[in-house]
PDB file of N, CA, C and O in Angstrom:
ATOM      1  N   MET A   1     112.466  91.472 102.065  1.00  0.00           N
ATOM      2  CA  MET A   1     113.293  91.432 100.906  1.00  0.00           C
ATOM      3  C   MET A   1     112.955  92.913 100.278  1.00  0.00           C
ATOM      4  O   MET A   1     111.921  93.537 100.517  1.00  0.00           O
ATOM      5  N   LYS A   2     113.921  93.312  99.511  1.00  0.00           N
ATOM      6  CA  LYS A   2     113.680  94.560  98.836  1.00  0.00           C
ATOM      7  C   LYS A   2     112.554  94.613  97.812  1.00  0.00           C
ATOM      8  O   LYS A   2     112.013  95.703  97.625  1.00  0.00           O
ATOM      9  N   GLY A   3     112.171  93.606  97.168  1.00  0.00           N
ATOM     10  CA  GLY A   3     111.250  93.431  96.165  1.00  0.00           C
ATOM     11  C   GLY A   3     109.774  93.293  96.741  1.00  0.00           C
ATOM     12  O   GLY A   3     108.803  93.435  95.997  1.00  0.00           O
ATOM     13  N   ASP A   4     109.647  93.016  98.065  1.00  0.00           N
ATOM     14  CA  ASP A   4     108.322  92.997  98.723  1.00  0.00           C
ATOM     15  C   ASP A   4     107.510  94.242  98.471  1.00  0.00           C
ATOM     16  O   ASP A   4     107.957  95.386  98.556  1.00  0.00           O
ATOM     17  N   LYS A   5     106.363  93.936  98.176  1.00  0.00           N
ATOM     18  CA  LYS A   5     105.459  95.149  97.984  1.00  0.00           C
ATOM     19  C   LYS A   5     104.469  95.234  99.361  1.00  0.00           C
ATOM     20  O   LYS A   5     103.660  94.379  99.722  1.00  0.00           O
ATOM     21  N   ILE A   6     104.752  96.411  99.960  1.00  0.00           N
ATOM     22  CA  ILE A   6     104.105  96.706 101.217  1.00  0.00           C
ATOM     23  C   ILE A   6     102.578  97.094 100.769  1.00  0.00           C
ATOM     24  O   ILE A   6     102.409  97.937  99.887  1.00  0.00           O
ATOM     25  N   ARG A   7     101.578  96.511 101.349  1.00  0.00           N
ATOM     26  CA  ARG A   7     100.127  96.886 100.987  1.00  0.00           C
ATOM     27  C   ARG A   7      99.481  97.743 102.067  1.00  0.00           C
ATOM     28  O   ARG A   7      98.591  98.536 101.758  1.00  0.00           O
ATOM     29  N   LYS A   8      99.917  97.605 103.377  1.00  0.00           N
ATOM     30  CA  LYS A   8      99.259  98.278 104.417  1.00  0.00           C
ATOM     31  C   LYS A   8     100.072  98.270 105.651  1.00  0.00           C
ATOM     32  O   LYS A   8     100.696  97.248 105.939  1.00  0.00           O
ATOM     33  N   THR A   9     100.122  99.339 106.420  1.00  0.00           N
ATOM     34  CA  THR A   9     100.919  99.299 107.711  1.00  0.00           C
ATOM     35  C   THR A   9      99.998 100.019 108.817  1.00  0.00           C
ATOM     36  O   THR A   9      99.152 100.869 108.539  1.00  0.00           O
ATOM     37  N   ALA A  10     100.270  99.581 110.034  1.00  0.00           N
ATOM     38  CA  ALA A  10      99.621 100.248 111.142  1.00  0.00           C
ATOM     39  C   ALA A  10     100.631 100.135 112.373  1.00  0.00           C
ATOM     40  O   ALA A  10     101.471  99.242 112.490  1.00  0.00           O
ATOM     41  N   TYR A  11     100.430 101.127 113.226  1.00  0.00           N
ATOM     42  CA  TYR A  11     101.228 101.195 114.518  1.00  0.00           C
ATOM     43  C   TYR A  11     100.310 100.793 115.576  1.00  0.00           C
ATOM     44  O   TYR A  11      99.192 101.306 115.633  1.00  0.00           O
ATOM     45  N   HIS A  12     100.688  99.925 116.410  1.00  0.00           N
ATOM     46  CA  HIS A  12      99.953  99.453 117.693  1.00  0.00           C
ATOM     47  C   HIS A  12     100.662  99.524 118.963  1.00  0.00           C
ATOM     48  O   HIS A  12     101.892  99.472 118.924  1.00  0.00           O
ATOM     49  N   ARG A  13     100.049  99.639 120.118  1.00  0.00           N
ATOM     50  CA  ARG A  13     100.522  99.546 121.347  1.00  0.00           C
ATOM     51  C   ARG A  13      99.526  98.887 122.187  1.00  0.00           C
ATOM     52  O   ARG A  13      98.386  99.348 122.253  1.00  0.00           O
ATOM     53  N   ASN A  14      99.907  97.740 122.897  1.00  0.00           N
ATOM     54  CA  ASN A  14      98.975  97.174 123.642  1.00  0.00           C
ATOM     55  C   ASN A  14      98.789  97.879 125.110  1.00  0.00           C
ATOM     56  O   ASN A  14      99.648  97.758 125.983  1.00  0.00           O
ATOM     57  N   GLY A  15      97.722  98.540 125.272  1.00  0.00           N
ATOM     58  CA  GLY A  15      97.549  99.286 126.520  1.00  0.00           C
ATOM     59  C   GLY A  15      98.300 100.519 126.558  1.00  0.00           C
ATOM     60  O   GLY A  15      99.005 100.775 125.582  1.00  0.00           O
ATOM     61  N   ILE A  16      98.260 101.342 127.554  1.00  0.00           N
ATOM     62  CA  ILE A  16      98.904 102.610 127.864  1.00  0.00           C
ATOM     63  C   ILE A  16     100.390 102.328 128.090  1.00  0.00           C
ATOM     64  O   ILE A  16     101.195 103.212 127.800  1.00  0.00           O
ATOM     65  N   SER A  17     100.807 101.181 128.579  1.00  0.00           N
ATOM     66  CA  SER A  17     102.221 101.008 128.990  1.00  0.00           C
ATOM     67  C   SER A  17     102.810  99.981 128.079  1.00  0.00           C
ATOM     68  O   SER A  17     103.994  99.673 128.212  1.00  0.00           O
ATOM     69  N   GLY A  18     102.047  99.422 127.148  1.00  0.00           N
ATOM     70  CA  GLY A  18     102.632  98.452 126.138  1.00  0.00           C
ATOM     71  C   GLY A  18     103.663  98.878 125.294  1.00  0.00           C
ATOM     72  O   GLY A  18     103.758 100.087 125.080  1.00  0.00           O
ATOM     73  N   GLU A  19     104.484  98.067 124.754  1.00  0.00           N
ATOM     74  CA  GLU A  19     105.484  98.387 123.857  1.00  0.00           C
ATOM     75  C   GLU A  19     104.880  98.465 122.481  1.00  0.00           C
ATOM     76  O   GLU A  19     104.126  97.605 122.024  1.00  0.00           O
ATOM     77  N   GLY A  20     105.285  99.620 121.816  1.00  0.00           N
ATOM     78  CA  GLY A  20     104.756  99.840 120.444  1.00  0.00           C
ATOM     79  C   GLY A  20     105.376  98.879 119.409  1.00  0.00           C
ATOM     80  O   GLY A  20     106.505  98.409 119.549  1.00  0.00           O
ATOM     81  N   PHE A  21     104.557  98.611 118.344  1.00  0.00           N
ATOM     82  CA  PHE A  21     104.996  97.849 117.362  1.00  0.00           C
ATOM     83  C   PHE A  21     104.376  98.097 116.148  1.00  0.00           C
ATOM     84  O   PHE A  21     103.303  98.701 116.165  1.00  0.00           O
ATOM     85  N   VAL A  22     104.931  97.684 114.938  1.00  0.00           N
ATOM     86  CA  VAL A  22     104.401  98.063 113.635  1.00  0.00           C
ATOM     87  C   VAL A  22     103.963  96.748 113.012  1.00  0.00           C
ATOM     88  O   VAL A  22     104.704  95.765 113.039  1.00  0.00           O
ATOM     89  N   VAL A  23     102.648  96.727 112.399  1.00  0.00           N
ATOM     90  CA  VAL A  23     102.190  95.584 111.633  1.00  0.00           C
ATOM     91  C   VAL A  23     102.117  96.051 110.122  1.00  0.00           C
ATOM     92  O   VAL A  23     101.684  97.142 109.752  1.00  0.00           O
ATOM     93  N   ALA A  24     102.589  95.089 109.345  1.00  0.00           N
ATOM     94  CA  ALA A  24     102.608  95.331 107.901  1.00  0.00           C
ATOM     95  C   ALA A  24     102.015  94.030 107.202  1.00  0.00           C
ATOM     96  O   ALA A  24     102.228  92.869 107.550  1.00  0.00           O
ATOM     97  N   MET A  25     101.268  94.445 106.197  1.00  0.00           N
ATOM     98  CA  MET A  25     100.747  93.299 105.177  1.00  0.00           C
ATOM     99  C   MET A  25     101.581  93.688 103.930  1.00  0.00           C
ATOM    100  O   MET A  25     101.725  94.826 103.484  1.00  0.00           O
ATOM    101  N   PHE A  26     102.120  92.496 103.434  1.00  0.00           N
ATOM    102  CA  PHE A  26     103.009  92.798 102.241  1.00  0.00           C
ATOM    103  C   PHE A  26     102.946  91.454 101.303  1.00  0.00           C
ATOM    104  O   PHE A  26     102.594  90.364 101.753  1.00  0.00           O
ATOM    105  N   ASP A  27     103.281  91.644 100.126  1.00  0.00           N
ATOM    106  CA  ASP A  27     103.296  90.479  99.148  1.00  0.00           C
ATOM    107  C   ASP A  27     104.705  90.245  99.048  1.00  0.00           C
ATOM    108  O   ASP A  27     105.482  91.188  98.901  1.00  0.00           O
ATOM    109  N   SER A  28     105.143  88.900  99.126  1.00  0.00           N
ATOM    110  CA  SER A  28     106.470  88.383  98.910  1.00  0.00           C
ATOM    111  C   SER A  28     106.439  87.286  97.976  1.00  0.00           C
ATOM    112  O   SER A  28     105.365  86.907  97.508  1.00  0.00           O
ATOM    113  N   ARG A  29     107.663  86.684  97.633  1.00  0.00           N
ATOM    114  CA  ARG A  29     107.585  85.558  96.804  1.00  0.00           C
ATOM    115  C   ARG A  29     107.064  84.290  97.424  1.00  0.00           C
ATOM    116  O   ARG A  29     106.859  83.282  96.749  1.00  0.00           O
ATOM    117  N   ASP A  30     106.859  84.355  98.693  1.00  0.00           N
ATOM    118  CA  ASP A  30     106.222  83.358  99.517  1.00  0.00           C
ATOM    119  C   ASP A  30     104.722  83.497  99.727  1.00  0.00           C
ATOM    120  O   ASP A  30     104.112  82.766 100.507  1.00  0.00           O
ATOM    121  N   GLY A  31     104.113  84.506  98.970  1.00  0.00           N
ATOM    122  CA  GLY A  31     102.763  84.832  99.146  1.00  0.00           C
ATOM    123  C   GLY A  31     102.415  86.037  99.924  1.00  0.00           C
ATOM    124  O   GLY A  31     103.284  86.872 100.176  1.00  0.00           O
ATOM    125  N   PRO A  32     101.156  86.180 100.332  1.00  0.00           N
ATOM    126  CA  PRO A  32     100.764  87.334 101.143  1.00  0.00           C
ATOM    127  C   PRO A  32     101.210  87.132 102.556  1.00  0.00           C
ATOM    128  O   PRO A  32     100.875  86.111 103.157  1.00  0.00           O
ATOM    129  N   MET A  33     102.047  88.176 103.191  1.00  0.00           N
ATOM    130  CA  MET A  33     102.442  88.020 104.462  1.00  0.00           C
ATOM    131  C   MET A  33     102.059  89.027 105.432  1.00  0.00           C
ATOM    132  O   MET A  33     101.752  90.155 105.044  1.00  0.00           O
ATOM    133  N   LEU A  34     102.048  88.689 106.773  1.00  0.00           N
ATOM    134  CA  LEU A  34     101.787  89.661 107.821  1.00  0.00           C
ATOM    135  C   LEU A  34     103.058  89.681 108.658  1.00  0.00           C
ATOM    136  O   LEU A  34     103.447  88.659 109.223  1.00  0.00           O
ATOM    137  N   GLY A  35     103.726  90.876 108.742  1.00  0.00           N
ATOM    138  CA  GLY A  35     104.800  91.019 109.565  1.00  0.00           C
ATOM    139  C   GLY A  35     104.600  91.910 110.704  1.00  0.00           C
ATOM    140  O   GLY A  35     103.786  92.832 110.655  1.00  0.00           O
ATOM    141  N   ILE A  36     105.365  91.645 111.793  1.00  0.00           N
ATOM    142  CA  ILE A  36     105.156  92.429 113.086  1.00  0.00           C
ATOM    143  C   ILE A  36     106.601  92.715 113.488  1.00  0.00           C
ATOM    144  O   ILE A  36     107.398  91.778 113.548  1.00  0.00           O
ATOM    145  N   MET A  37     106.998  94.034 113.780  1.00  0.00           N
ATOM    146  CA  MET A  37     108.258  94.471 114.052  1.00  0.00           C
ATOM    147  C   MET A  37     108.108  95.342 115.443  1.00  0.00           C
ATOM    148  O   MET A  37     107.151  96.085 115.663  1.00  0.00           O
ATOM    149  N   PHE A  38     109.124  95.148 116.274  1.00  0.00           N
ATOM    150  CA  PHE A  38     109.155  96.019 117.369  1.00  0.00           C
ATOM    151  C   PHE A  38     110.387  96.883 116.986  1.00  0.00           C
ATOM    152  O   PHE A  38     111.520  96.417 117.096  1.00  0.00           O
ATOM    153  N   PRO A  39     110.177  98.070 116.561  1.00  0.00           N
ATOM    154  CA  PRO A  39     111.322  98.846 116.101  1.00  0.00           C
ATOM    155  C   PRO A  39     112.306  99.387 117.316  1.00  0.00           C
ATOM    156  O   PRO A  39     111.901  99.584 118.461  1.00  0.00           O
ATOM    157  N   GLU A  40     113.375  99.551 116.969  1.00  0.00           N
ATOM    158  CA  GLU A  40     114.325 100.082 118.043  1.00  0.00           C
ATOM    159  C   GLU A  40     114.948 101.370 117.313  1.00  0.00           C
ATOM    160  O   GLU A  40     115.213 101.353 116.111  1.00  0.00           O
ATOM    161  N   TYR A  41     115.155 102.462 118.115  1.00  0.00           N
ATOM    162  CA  TYR A  41     115.649 103.639 117.530  1.00  0.00           C
ATOM    163  C   TYR A  41     117.018 103.967 118.167  1.00  0.00           C
ATOM    164  O   TYR A  41     117.243 103.694 119.346  1.00  0.00           O
ATOM    165  N   GLU A  42     117.873 104.524 117.409  1.00  0.00           N
ATOM    166  CA  GLU A  42     119.127 105.234 117.956  1.00  0.00           C
ATOM    167  C   GLU A  42     118.994 106.695 117.776  1.00  0.00           C
ATOM    168  O   GLU A  42     119.348 107.229 116.725  1.00  0.00           O
ATOM    169  N   GLY A  43     118.481 107.379 118.795  1.00  0.00           N
ATOM    170  CA  GLY A  43     118.125 108.830 118.759  1.00  0.00           C
ATOM    171  C   GLY A  43     116.806 108.811 117.923  1.00  0.00           C
ATOM    172  O   GLY A  43     115.861 108.131 118.324  1.00  0.00           O
ATOM    173  N   ASP A  44     116.722 109.499 116.831  1.00  0.00           N
ATOM    174  CA  ASP A  44     115.636 109.529 115.930  1.00  0.00           C
ATOM    175  C   ASP A  44     115.669 108.602 114.781  1.00  0.00           C
ATOM    176  O   ASP A  44     114.725 108.526 113.995  1.00  0.00           O
ATOM    177  N   VAL A  45     116.831 107.840 114.666  1.00  0.00           N
ATOM    178  CA  VAL A  45     116.985 106.914 113.520  1.00  0.00           C
ATOM    179  C   VAL A  45     116.721 105.415 113.852  1.00  0.00           C
ATOM    180  O   VAL A  45     117.129 104.831 114.856  1.00  0.00           O
ATOM    181  N   LEU A  46     116.015 104.918 112.903  1.00  0.00           N
ATOM    182  CA  LEU A  46     115.687 103.520 113.100  1.00  0.00           C
ATOM    183  C   LEU A  46     117.019 102.723 113.122  1.00  0.00           C
ATOM    184  O   LEU A  46     117.898 103.005 112.307  1.00  0.00           O
ATOM    185  N   SER A  47     117.194 101.710 114.058  1.00  0.00           N
ATOM    186  CA  SER A  47     118.302 100.891 114.148  1.00  0.00           C
ATOM    187  C   SER A  47     118.496 100.042 113.049  1.00  0.00           C
ATOM    188  O   SER A  47     117.504  99.451 112.620  1.00  0.00           O
ATOM    189  N   LYS A  48     119.591  99.867 112.508  1.00  0.00           N
ATOM    190  CA  LYS A  48     119.864  98.964 111.320  1.00  0.00           C
ATOM    191  C   LYS A  48     119.890  97.558 111.833  1.00  0.00           C
ATOM    192  O   LYS A  48     119.613  96.654 111.045  1.00  0.00           O
ATOM    193  N   PHE A  49     120.200  97.281 113.090  1.00  0.00           N
ATOM    194  CA  PHE A  49     120.167  95.887 113.670  1.00  0.00           C
ATOM    195  C   PHE A  49     118.653  95.695 114.175  1.00  0.00           C
ATOM    196  O   PHE A  49     118.152  96.492 114.969  1.00  0.00           O
ATOM    197  N   GLN A  50     118.013  94.678 113.707  1.00  0.00           N
ATOM    198  CA  GLN A  50     116.712  94.536 114.084  1.00  0.00           C
ATOM    199  C   GLN A  50     116.271  92.992 114.197  1.00  0.00           C
ATOM    200  O   GLN A  50     115.833  92.353 113.240  1.00  0.00           O
ATOM    201  N   PRO A  51     116.440  92.493 115.461  1.00  0.00           N
ATOM    202  CA  PRO A  51     116.222  91.110 115.599  1.00  0.00           C
ATOM    203  C   PRO A  51     114.790  90.741 115.835  1.00  0.00           C
ATOM    204  O   PRO A  51     114.463  89.558 115.736  1.00  0.00           O
ATOM    205  N   ARG A  52     113.866  91.712 116.156  1.00  0.00           N
ATOM    206  CA  ARG A  52     112.607  91.428 116.661  1.00  0.00           C
ATOM    207  C   ARG A  52     111.606  91.634 115.539  1.00  0.00           C
ATOM    208  O   ARG A  52     110.966  92.675 115.388  1.00  0.00           O
ATOM    209  N   VAL A  53     111.525  90.603 114.791  1.00  0.00           N
ATOM    210  CA  VAL A  53     110.636  90.592 113.481  1.00  0.00           C
ATOM    211  C   VAL A  53     109.945  89.211 113.552  1.00  0.00           C
ATOM    212  O   VAL A  53     110.608  88.201 113.788  1.00  0.00           O
ATOM    213  N   ALA A  54     108.624  89.168 113.348  1.00  0.00           N
ATOM    214  CA  ALA A  54     107.834  88.030 113.197  1.00  0.00           C
ATOM    215  C   ALA A  54     107.106  88.050 111.856  1.00  0.00           C
ATOM    216  O   ALA A  54     106.571  89.082 111.452  1.00  0.00           O
ATOM    217  N   VAL A  55     107.088  86.911 111.170  1.00  0.00           N
ATOM    218  CA  VAL A  55     106.343  86.981 109.832  1.00  0.00           C
ATOM    219  C   VAL A  55     105.428  85.699 109.673  1.00  0.00           C
ATOM    220  O   VAL A  55     105.843  84.568 109.926  1.00  0.00           O
ATOM    221  N   LEU A  56     104.374  85.927 109.308  1.00  0.00           N
ATOM    222  CA  LEU A  56     103.395  84.820 109.004  1.00  0.00           C
ATOM    223  C   LEU A  56     102.683  84.887 107.679  1.00  0.00           C
ATOM    224  O   LEU A  56     102.412  85.992 107.208  1.00  0.00           O
ATOM    225  N   ASN A  57     102.353  83.747 107.029  1.00  0.00           N
ATOM    226  CA  ASN A  57     101.807  83.734 105.666  1.00  0.00           C
ATOM    227  C   ASN A  57     100.224  83.985 105.927  1.00  0.00           C
ATOM    228  O   ASN A  57      99.615  83.216 106.670  1.00  0.00           O
ATOM    229  N   ILE A  58      99.647  84.954 105.370  1.00  0.00           N
ATOM    230  CA  ILE A  58      98.181  85.315 105.578  1.00  0.00           C
ATOM    231  C   ILE A  58      97.339  84.163 105.242  1.00  0.00           C
ATOM    232  O   ILE A  58      96.454  83.743 105.986  1.00  0.00           O
ATOM    233  N   ASP A  59      97.660  83.627 104.014  1.00  0.00           N
ATOM    234  CA  ASP A  59      96.733  82.438 103.535  1.00  0.00           C
ATOM    235  C   ASP A  59      96.716  81.236 104.522  1.00  0.00           C
ATOM    236  O   ASP A  59      95.710  80.596 104.826  1.00  0.00           O
ATOM    237  N   ARG A  60      97.977  81.025 104.974  1.00  0.00           N
ATOM    238  CA  ARG A  60      98.063  79.775 106.053  1.00  0.00           C
ATOM    239  C   ARG A  60      97.298  80.251 107.377  1.00  0.00           C
ATOM    240  O   ARG A  60      96.676  79.442 108.065  1.00  0.00           O
ATOM    241  N   LEU A  61      97.385  81.651 107.703  1.00  0.00           N
ATOM    242  CA  LEU A  61      96.633  82.014 108.893  1.00  0.00           C
ATOM    243  C   LEU A  61      95.158  81.807 108.673  1.00  0.00           C
ATOM    244  O   LEU A  61      94.485  81.322 109.582  1.00  0.00           O
ATOM    245  N   GLY A  62      94.630  82.136 107.554  1.00  0.00           N
ATOM    246  CA  GLY A  62      93.233  81.926 107.101  1.00  0.00           C
ATOM    247  C   GLY A  62      92.712  80.424 107.300  1.00  0.00           C
ATOM    248  O   GLY A  62      91.584  80.080 107.654  1.00  0.00           O
ATOM    249  N   ASP A  63      93.862  79.577 106.970  1.00  0.00           N
ATOM    250  CA  ASP A  63      93.577  78.042 107.106  1.00  0.00           C
ATOM    251  C   ASP A  63      93.715  77.481 108.559  1.00  0.00           C
ATOM    252  O   ASP A  63      93.576  76.291 108.841  1.00  0.00           O
ATOM    253  N   GLY A  64      94.031  78.563 109.524  1.00  0.00           N
ATOM    254  CA  GLY A  64      94.184  78.113 110.907  1.00  0.00           C
ATOM    255  C   GLY A  64      95.573  77.536 111.260  1.00  0.00           C
ATOM    256  O   GLY A  64      95.795  76.995 112.343  1.00  0.00           O
ATOM    257  N   ILE A  65      96.586  77.698 110.184  1.00  0.00           N
ATOM    258  CA  ILE A  65      97.850  77.265 110.494  1.00  0.00           C
ATOM    259  C   ILE A  65      98.693  78.251 111.232  1.00  0.00           C
ATOM    260  O   ILE A  65      98.989  79.292 110.646  1.00  0.00           O
ATOM    261  N   ILE A  66      99.085  78.059 112.368  1.00  0.00           N
ATOM    262  CA  ILE A  66      99.905  79.127 113.168  1.00  0.00           C
ATOM    263  C   ILE A  66     101.349  78.586 113.462  1.00  0.00           C
ATOM    264  O   ILE A  66     102.303  79.356 113.576  1.00  0.00           O
ATOM    265  N   GLY A  67     101.450  77.365 113.565  1.00  0.00           N
ATOM    266  CA  GLY A  67     102.621  76.558 114.086  1.00  0.00           C
ATOM    267  C   GLY A  67     103.571  76.295 112.853  1.00  0.00           C
ATOM    268  O   GLY A  67     103.153  76.257 111.695  1.00  0.00           O
ATOM    269  N   MET A  68     104.935  76.111 113.226  1.00  0.00           N
ATOM    270  CA  MET A  68     105.868  75.752 112.294  1.00  0.00           C
ATOM    271  C   MET A  68     105.855  74.271 111.872  1.00  0.00           C
ATOM    272  O   MET A  68     106.464  73.870 110.880  1.00  0.00           O
ATOM    273  N   HIS A  69     105.117  73.473 112.693  1.00  0.00           N
ATOM    274  CA  HIS A  69     105.017  71.959 112.245  1.00  0.00           C
ATOM    275  C   HIS A  69     103.645  71.638 111.973  1.00  0.00           C
ATOM    276  O   HIS A  69     103.301  70.456 112.004  1.00  0.00           O
ATOM    277  N   GLU A  70     102.800  72.564 111.705  1.00  0.00           N
ATOM    278  CA  GLU A  70     101.331  72.155 111.496  1.00  0.00           C
ATOM    279  C   GLU A  70     101.399  72.150 109.720  1.00  0.00           C
ATOM    280  O   GLU A  70     101.901  73.051 109.049  1.00  0.00           O
ATOM    281  N   GLY A  71     100.839  71.055 109.248  1.00  0.00           N
ATOM    282  CA  GLY A  71     100.596  70.932 107.792  1.00  0.00           C
ATOM    283  C   GLY A  71     101.981  71.362 107.026  1.00  0.00           C
ATOM    284  O   GLY A  71     103.047  70.771 107.196  1.00  0.00           O
ATOM    285  N   PRO A  72     101.792  72.502 106.141  1.00  0.00           N
ATOM    286  CA  PRO A  72     102.889  72.950 105.490  1.00  0.00           C
ATOM    287  C   PRO A  72     103.678  73.826 106.390  1.00  0.00           C
ATOM    288  O   PRO A  72     104.792  74.214 106.037  1.00  0.00           O
ATOM    289  N   GLY A  73     103.175  74.154 107.513  1.00  0.00           N
ATOM    290  CA  GLY A  73     103.932  75.098 108.485  1.00  0.00           C
ATOM    291  C   GLY A  73     103.778  76.542 108.056  1.00  0.00           C
ATOM    292  O   GLY A  73     103.569  76.903 106.897  1.00  0.00           O
ATOM    293  N   ASN A  74     103.911  77.376 109.174  1.00  0.00           N
ATOM    294  CA  ASN A  74     103.808  78.853 108.960  1.00  0.00           C
ATOM    295  C   ASN A  74     104.931  79.534 109.776  1.00  0.00           C
ATOM    296  O   ASN A  74     104.687  80.406 110.610  1.00  0.00           O
ATOM    297  N   ALA A  75     106.136  79.104 109.501  1.00  0.00           N
ATOM    298  CA  ALA A  75     107.369  79.661 110.020  1.00  0.00           C
ATOM    299  C   ALA A  75     108.217  80.225 109.071  1.00  0.00           C
ATOM    300  O   ALA A  75     108.549  79.501 108.132  1.00  0.00           O
ATOM    301  N   TRP A  76     108.670  81.457 109.124  1.00  0.00           N
ATOM    302  CA  TRP A  76     109.408  82.162 108.064  1.00  0.00           C
ATOM    303  C   TRP A  76     110.608  82.824 108.864  1.00  0.00           C
ATOM    304  O   TRP A  76     110.506  83.180 110.038  1.00  0.00           O
ATOM    305  N   ARG A  77     111.712  82.945 108.129  1.00  0.00           N
ATOM    306  CA  ARG A  77     112.902  83.675 108.696  1.00  0.00           C
ATOM    307  C   ARG A  77     112.463  85.103 108.879  1.00  0.00           C
ATOM    308  O   ARG A  77     111.766  85.671 108.038  1.00  0.00           O
ATOM    309  N   GLY A  78     112.914  85.726 110.082  1.00  0.00           N
ATOM    310  CA  GLY A  78     112.510  87.088 110.384  1.00  0.00           C
ATOM    311  C   GLY A  78     113.252  88.185 109.835  1.00  0.00           C
ATOM    312  O   GLY A  78     113.180  88.527 108.654  1.00  0.00           O
ATOM    313  N   ALA A  79     114.066  88.810 110.833  1.00  0.00           N
ATOM    314  CA  ALA A  79     114.882  89.971 110.475  1.00  0.00           C
ATOM    315  C   ALA A  79     115.842  89.744 109.261  1.00  0.00           C
ATOM    316  O   ALA A  79     116.019  90.643 108.439  1.00  0.00           O
ATOM    317  N   ASP A  80     116.464  88.518 109.160  1.00  0.00           N
ATOM    318  CA  ASP A  80     117.333  88.347 108.099  1.00  0.00           C
ATOM    319  C   ASP A  80     116.775  88.316 106.713  1.00  0.00           C
ATOM    320  O   ASP A  80     117.408  88.724 105.740  1.00  0.00           O
ATOM    321  N   SER A  81     115.525  87.801 106.655  1.00  0.00           N
ATOM    322  CA  SER A  81     114.930  87.787 105.350  1.00  0.00           C
ATOM    323  C   SER A  81     113.890  88.892 105.022  1.00  0.00           C
ATOM    324  O   SER A  81     113.658  89.218 103.858  1.00  0.00           O
ATOM    325  N   PHE A  82     113.311  89.422 106.026  1.00  0.00           N
ATOM    326  CA  PHE A  82     112.154  90.344 106.005  1.00  0.00           C
ATOM    327  C   PHE A  82     112.497  91.746 106.748  1.00  0.00           C
ATOM    328  O   PHE A  82     111.669  92.658 106.761  1.00  0.00           O
ATOM    329  N   GLY A  83     113.672  91.853 107.319  1.00  0.00           N
ATOM    330  CA  GLY A  83     114.009  92.936 108.121  1.00  0.00           C
ATOM    331  C   GLY A  83     113.917  94.313 107.235  1.00  0.00           C
ATOM    332  O   GLY A  83     113.341  95.319 107.648  1.00  0.00           O
ATOM    333  N   ASP A  84     114.523  94.223 106.040  1.00  0.00           N
ATOM    334  CA  ASP A  84     114.385  95.455 105.222  1.00  0.00           C
ATOM    335  C   ASP A  84     113.031  95.926 104.885  1.00  0.00           C
ATOM    336  O   ASP A  84     112.710  97.115 104.907  1.00  0.00           O
ATOM    337  N   THR A  85     112.118  94.792 104.521  1.00  0.00           N
ATOM    338  CA  THR A  85     110.719  95.198 104.389  1.00  0.00           C
ATOM    339  C   THR A  85     110.146  95.747 105.509  1.00  0.00           C
ATOM    340  O   THR A  85     109.430  96.740 105.383  1.00  0.00           O
ATOM    341  N   MET A  86     110.363  95.224 106.656  1.00  0.00           N
ATOM    342  CA  MET A  86     109.737  95.819 107.839  1.00  0.00           C
ATOM    343  C   MET A  86     110.290  97.111 108.278  1.00  0.00           C
ATOM    344  O   MET A  86     109.571  97.913 108.874  1.00  0.00           O
ATOM    345  N   ARG A  87     111.621  97.381 107.999  1.00  0.00           N
ATOM    346  CA  ARG A  87     112.120  98.769 108.180  1.00  0.00           C
ATOM    347  C   ARG A  87     111.424  99.720 107.252  1.00  0.00           C
ATOM    348  O   ARG A  87     111.041 100.804 107.693  1.00  0.00           O
ATOM    349  N   ARG A  88     111.228  99.383 105.972  1.00  0.00           N
ATOM    350  CA  ARG A  88     110.494 100.258 105.161  1.00  0.00           C
ATOM    351  C   ARG A  88     109.008 100.446 105.662  1.00  0.00           C
ATOM    352  O   ARG A  88     108.473 101.540 105.476  1.00  0.00           O
ATOM    353  N   ALA A  89     108.372  99.508 106.240  1.00  0.00           N
ATOM    354  CA  ALA A  89     107.038  99.674 106.836  1.00  0.00           C
ATOM    355  C   ALA A  89     107.155 100.600 107.870  1.00  0.00           C
ATOM    356  O   ALA A  89     106.321 101.503 107.940  1.00  0.00           O
ATOM    357  N   CYS A  90     108.085 100.519 108.709  1.00  0.00           N
ATOM    358  CA  CYS A  90     108.274 101.411 109.932  1.00  0.00           C
ATOM    359  C   CYS A  90     108.559 102.873 109.468  1.00  0.00           C
ATOM    360  O   CYS A  90     108.137 103.804 110.154  1.00  0.00           O
ATOM    361  N   GLU A  91     109.278 103.107 108.303  1.00  0.00           N
ATOM    362  CA  GLU A  91     109.649 104.461 107.941  1.00  0.00           C
ATOM    363  C   GLU A  91     108.547 105.091 107.166  1.00  0.00           C
ATOM    364  O   GLU A  91     108.525 106.317 107.068  1.00  0.00           O
ATOM    365  N   GLY A  92     107.561 104.300 106.565  1.00  0.00           N
ATOM    366  CA  GLY A  92     106.627 104.851 105.653  1.00  0.00           C
ATOM    367  C   GLY A  92     105.233 104.770 106.028  1.00  0.00           C
ATOM    368  O   GLY A  92     104.366 105.228 105.283  1.00  0.00           O
TER     369      GLY A  92
END
């Protein structure tokens, strides 16, 4: 969401041949979140279509809740709700 405040970002790649991804910690109306995005580029420009976004609530992770059906759950809409936030994290 456009109003989400990005706190921290990092770029990762698992191993020398792993696919790169961006991790971002941000504050949203649903609390502190951790987002992961596998960015796709069209030339040098970040693709506007981004289906590969995962988002988890950090507080619920701290409580050991990783599944969508555990307790209050830790499942959030990805690219359609947090795609803009994660694009900003990739760009900045």
